[in-house]
C-alpha positions in Angstrom: -30.8 215.3 37.4 -31.4 212.6 35.2 -30.2 211.7 31.8 -32.7 212.3 29.0 -32.8 211.3 25.3 -34.9 210.4 22.6 -34.5 207.3 20.3 -35.9 207.4 16.7 -37.3 204.6 14.6 -37.8 202.2 17.6 -41.3 200.5 17.8 -42.7 198.0 20.8 -44.0 195.3 18.9 -45.1 193.0 21.4 -45.0 191.8 25.0 -45.9 188.6 26.8 -45.5 187.3 30.4 -45.3 184.0 32.1 -46.0 183.1 35.7 -44.9 180.1 37.8 -48.3 178.3 38.8 -47.5 178.0 42.5 -49.3 180.5 44.5 -49.1 181.6 48.3 -51.8 183.7 50.0 -50.7 185.9 52.9 -53.4 184.3 54.9 -51.7 181.0 54.4 -48.9 182.6 56.7 -51.1 183.6 59.7 -48.7 181.8 62.1 -45.9 184.1 61.2 -48.2 187.1 62.3 -48.8 185.3 65.9 -52.0 184.1 64.4 -53.6 187.7 64.3 -55.9 187.9 61.4 -56.6 191.6 62.2 -53.1 192.4 61.8 -52.7 190.7 58.4 -56.1 192.3 57.4 -54.5 195.9 58.0 -51.3 195.0 56.1 -53.5 193.8 53.3 -55.5 197.0 53.5 -52.1 199.2 53.7 -50.0 197.7 51.2 -52.4 195.5 48.9 -50.6 192.6 49.5 -52.5 189.3 48.9 -51.1 186.5 46.9 -47.5 185.9 45.1 -46.4 183.6 42.4 -43.2 181.4 43.6 -41.4 178.8 41.2 -41.1 175.3 42.0 -37.4 174.1 42.5 -35.6 173.7 39.6 -37.5 176.6 37.6 -35.9 179.6 37.2 -36.2 182.8 35.6 -34.9 181.9 32.4 -37.5 179.2 32.1 -40.3 181.5 32.7 -38.7 183.9 30.1 -38.2 181.0 27.6 -42.0 180.4 27.8 -42.8 184.0 27.3 -40.6 184.2 24.4 -41.7 181.0 22.5 -45.3 182.1 22.8 -44.3 185.9 21.6 -42.6 184.6 18.6 -45.1 181.6 17.7 -48.1 183.7 18.5 -47.1 186.6 16.2 -45.4 184.6 13.5 -41.8 185.9 14.0 -39.1 184.4 12.1 -36.5 183.2 14.4 -33.9 183.5 12.0 -34.5 187.3 12.1 -33.7 188.3 15.6 -30.7 190.3 15.7 -29.8 190.7 19.5 -31.2 188.9 22.6 -30.8 190.7 26.1 -31.6 188.9 29.2 -32.0 191.1 32.1 -32.3 189.6 35.5 -31.0 189.9 38.9 -31.2 186.0 39.2 -29.6 184.5 35.9 -28.8 180.9 35.8 -25.2 181.1 36.3 -22.4 183.6 37.2 -21.0 182.5 33.9 -22.0 182.0 31.0 -24.5 184.4 30.2 -28.1 183.1 30.6 -28.7 184.9 27.4 -26.5 182.7 25.5 -28.2 179.6 27.0 -31.6 181.1 26.0 -30.4 181.9 22.3 -29.6 178.1 22.0 -33.3 177.1 23.7 -35.2 179.4 21.5 -33.6 178.2 18.4 -32.4 181.7 17.4 -29.6 182.3 14.6 -26.0 181.8 15.5 -25.6 185.6 14.1 -27.6 186.7 17.1 -25.8 188.6 19.6 -26.8 187.8 23.0 -25.8 189.0 26.5 -27.1 189.8 30.1 -28.0 192.7 31.8 -28.4 193.1 35.8 -30.7 195.8 37.2 -33.7 195.7 39.6 -37.1 197.4 39.6 -35.9 200.0 37.2 -34.8 197.1 34.9 -37.5 196.9 32.4 -37.2 200.6 31.2 -33.3 200.2 31.2 -33.7 197.3 29.0 -35.8 198.9 26.8 -33.6 201.6 26.4 -30.5 199.2 26.0 -32.6 197.6 23.2 -33.8 200.8 21.5 -30.5 202.1 21.5 -29.4 199.2 19.4 -31.9 199.6 16.8 -31.6 203.6 16.8 -28.0 203.2 16.1 -28.5 201.0 13.2 -26.8 198.2 14.8 -30.2 196.0 15.1 -33.3 195.8 13.4 -34.9 193.4 15.6 -34.1 193.0 19.6 -35.9 190.6 22.1 -36.0 191.7 25.5 -36.3 188.8 27.9 -37.1 190.4 31.8 -37.6 188.2 34.8 -36.6 187.1 38.4 -37.0 184.3 40.7 -35.2 184.7 43.7 -33.6 182.0 46.2 -35.8 180.7 49.1 -36.5 182.9 51.6 -37.3 182.3 55.6 -41.0 182.8 55.7 -40.6 184.3 59.0 -39.2 187.7 57.6 -42.3 189.9 57.2 -40.5 192.5 55.2 -39.1 190.6 52.0 -41.1 187.3 52.0 -44.7 188.2 51.7 -43.8 190.7 49.2 -41.6 189.3 46.2 -42.9 187.1 43.6 -41.4 185.6 40.5 -42.1 185.9 36.6 -40.6 186.0 33.2 -41.3 188.3 30.1 -40.5 188.8 26.5 -40.6 192.2 24.4 -39.9 192.5 20.9 -38.7 195.8 19.8 -38.3 196.4 16.1 -36.9 199.1 13.6 -39.7 201.3 11.9 -39.1 204.6 10.3 -42.7 205.6 10.7 -43.1 205.7 14.5 -42.4 208.9 16.7 -39.0 208.9 18.8 -39.1 207.3 21.9 -38.2 209.6 24.9 -36.2 208.1 27.7 -35.1 209.4 31.5 -32.8 207.5 33.5 -30.8 208.1 36.7 -29.1 206.5 39.7 -27.8 207.2 43.2 -25.5 204.7 44.1 -25.0 206.0 47.8 -28.3 203.8 48.5 -26.9 200.6 46.9 -27.4 198.8 50.5 -30.9 199.6 50.9 -32.0 196.5 48.7 -29.2 194.4 48.3 -28.3 190.4 48.3 -24.9 190.9 50.3 -23.0 187.6 49.8 -22.5 184.9 47.0 -20.6 187.2 44.7 -17.3 188.6 44.4 -17.7 190.8 47.3 -18.3 188.1 49.6 -17.9 184.7 47.4 -18.6 181.4 48.8 -15.3 179.8 49.6 -14.1 176.3 49.8 -14.0 176.5 53.5 -17.3 175.4 54.7 -16.6 176.2 58.3 -15.8 180.0 57.1 -19.1 180.0 55.1 -21.4 179.1 58.2 -21.9 182.6 58.8 -23.5 183.1 55.6 -26.5 180.9 56.8 -26.7 182.4 60.3 -29.9 184.1 61.1 -29.3 187.9 62.2 -32.6 189.0 63.7 -33.5 192.6 63.6 -35.5 194.9 66.3 -38.7 193.8 65.0 -38.0 190.0 64.8 -37.3 189.4 61.3 -34.4 187.1 60.3 -31.8 188.0 57.8 -29.2 185.9 55.8 -26.3 187.1 53.8 -27.6 184.9 51.0 -30.8 186.3 51.0 -32.4 189.7 49.9 -32.0 192.6 52.1 -34.6 195.7 52.2 -34.9 198.7 53.8 -38.5 199.2 53.6 -39.0 202.4 55.1 -36.2 204.3 53.3 -37.2 202.6 50.1 -40.6 204.1 50.6 -39.1 207.4 51.2 -37.0 207.3 48.3 -40.1 206.4 46.1 -42.1 208.9 47.2 -39.6 211.8 47.6 -37.8 211.3 44.2 -40.2 209.6 41.8 -43.3 211.8 41.7 -40.7 215.1 40.8 -39.1 212.8 38.2 -42.2 212.0 36.4 -43.0 215.7 36.2 -39.8 216.6 35.0 -39.8 214.0 32.3 -43.2 215.0 31.3 -42.0 218.5 31.0 -39.1 217.5 28.8 -41.3 215.6 26.6 -44.0 218.5 26.1 -46.5 216.1 27.2 -49.5 216.7 29.6 -50.9 214.1 32.3 -54.2 214.5 30.4 -52.6 213.2 27.3 -51.3 209.8 28.6 -53.5 206.8 28.1 -51.8 204.7 30.4 -49.4 204.9 33.3 -47.3 201.7 34.4 -45.6 202.1 37.4 -43.2 199.7 39.0 -45.6 197.5 41.4 -43.3 198.1 44.6 -46.8 197.8 46.5 -50.3 199.3 45.9 -49.7 201.8 48.7 -46.4 203.4 46.9 -48.2 203.1 43.4 -51.1 205.0 44.7 -48.9 208.0 46.4 -46.6 208.1 43.5 -49.4 208.6 41.2 -51.3 211.3 43.3 -48.3 213.3 43.9 -47.1 213.2 40.2 -50.5 214.6 39.3 -52.1 211.9 37.6 -55.7 210.6 38.4 -56.0 207.1 40.0 -58.1 205.6 37.2 -55.0 206.1 34.9 -53.0 203.8 36.9 -53.0 199.9 37.1 -52.1 198.5 40.7 -53.9 195.2 40.6 -50.7 193.1 39.5 -49.0 193.4 43.0 -51.9 192.2 44.8 -52.5 189.4 42.6 -48.6 188.3 42.0 -46.6 190.5 44.1 -43.6 192.7 43.9 -42.1 191.1 40.5 -39.1 193.4 40.5 -37.6 194.3 36.8 -40.6 192.6 35.4 -43.2 194.1 37.4 -43.9 196.5 34.4 -44.3 194.0 31.4 -46.4 192.2 33.6 -48.9 195.0 34.7 -48.8 195.6 30.7 -50.2 192.1 30.1 -52.4 191.9 33.2 -54.1 195.1 32.3 -54.5 194.6 28.4 -54.6 190.8 28.1 -54.7 189.3 24.7 -55.1 192.7 22.6 -53.7 195.0 20.0 -53.1 198.3 20.6 -52.7 201.6 18.3 -52.1 205.3 19.2 -52.0 205.0 22.6 -49.6 207.0 24.6 -48.4 204.9 27.5 -46.1 206.2 30.3 -43.6 203.6 31.9 -41.6 204.3 35.2 -39.6 202.0 37.2 -37.7 202.8 40.4 -35.8 200.9 43.3 -32.7 198.7 43.6 -29.4 200.7 43.0 -30.9 203.1 43.8 -32.0 203.8 40.2 -35.1 205.1 38.4 -35.9 205.1 34.6 -39.1 206.5 32.6 -40.0 206.1 29.0 -42.9 207.3 26.7 -44.2 204.6 24.2 -46.5 205.6 21.4 -48.5 202.0 21.0 -48.3 201.3 17.1 -49.6 197.9 16.3 -48.7 196.7 19.7 -49.5 193.1 20.3 -50.2 192.1 23.8 -50.2 188.7 25.0 -52.6 187.2 27.9 -50.4 186.2 31.0 -49.8 182.4 30.8 -48.8 180.0 33.5 -45.9 178.2 33.4 -46.3 174.7 31.5 -42.8 173.4 31.3 -41.5 170.4 32.9 -40.8 170.4 36.9 -38.1 167.9 38.1 -39.2 166.2 40.8 -35.6 165.9 42.2 -34.3 168.9 40.6 -31.0 169.6 43.0 -30.0 165.9 42.9 -30.4 166.0 39.1 -28.4 169.1 38.5 -25.6 167.8 40.7 -25.3 164.4 38.9 -25.3 166.1 35.6 -22.4 168.2 36.7 -20.8 165.1 38.4 -21.1 163.3 34.9 -19.6 166.3 33.0 -16.5 166.5 35.7 -16.0 163.0 35.1 -16.3 163.1 31.4 -19.5 160.9 31.2 -21.4 163.5 29.2 -20.2 165.6 26.5 
C-alpha cells in the first residue's frame, strides 16, 4: 500500500541542472579489476556503467545547486523577491547545523521573508521534494517554491567496486508555482524502513558520532573487507547491491501499475517516463515489468554521469530535453531506493522551461581544507565576525 493524493493548482515551471567538471571513466580504473579489460567490458554491458562526475575538494552539493538555481532564476527572468520558500533536499548538506537552505537563501539573494529548510531523502528524494513543495503551494501557504536537490558524497575508496564506480555528483534547481489553470498533480509515496540498512552511511551522526577521543574513532577509519574483497568504512556509504536490485524489480513495477490505475491513465498516454537512474539494467527491467516500451524511457544519464541519487530524475529531464520548452506533455516520474522508500508523480507539462546541463563554473579552492579550517580558527579566536 502507498499513500496517494492529488495537489491542485501546482505547476512545474522550470528545471535546471549543474554537474562538476571532473569526470572518471571506469576504464581509468582497470587496476581495481586486476587489469582485466574483459571483466570491465562485461560490467559496462550489464549495467551501463561508463563515466561519472565527481566534485573537487571544497565543492559541495550546495555549490552545484547554487549555480543551477542562479541559471534558472536569471534565465527565466524570475524575481528573487517573489520566492516564498526554498527547500534544499540532500543526503550531503554542508553542515549538521545550520540548515544549508539558510545559507543558499543568503547566497541567492532571496528575500528574508523566504522560508528555508533542509530535507533529507535519497533516491526517491526528487519526487518527495516535489510533493513537499507542491503541498506548500496547494495549501495556499506559498505561491512560488524553489526546490534544490543534489548530492556530493565524501571520498570513497576506489578499490570498493560496489559503490565507487556507480555514484556521481550533481546539483539541480526546480521552480514550482501556483497556477489555477493546470490539472491536479497526483502523487503516490511509500516507505519500508525495515530495509534502512541496505543503503546507509553508518557513522558520523547521532547514532555513532565522531567523538573527542581520536583513539576511539580509529575504528571508523578501519577498512572492513567483504567476501568479494571490497573494503568498507563506517564513514562511507554502504550498499547491498543484490537486495536493492531485488527491491527495485519486485516492488517498483507493481507500484507504477497501481499508481497508473489510480490516476486512470494508460501507459500509451505517457509522453515521457523518468525513473531514478540506479543503473541502466534496473531502469530497463523496471520499464519492461511495468508494461512500458523501452523507447519511452531515458537511461543514458546513468552511463554519462553515474547514479546521481536524489538528483537523478531532474538531471535526466535536462539530459533528455536540453534547452527547451514543453507544453501539454504528460511526464511520469518515479524514484526508489534509500530508506527504503519510493515515490511517483504525474506532471502535465505546461510552459515547462528546461535548461541544458551546465558544468560548474565556480571557484575551486587550491587548498580548500586548509582555508576552511583557518576560516573557522579565525572565527573561534574572534578575528572574523
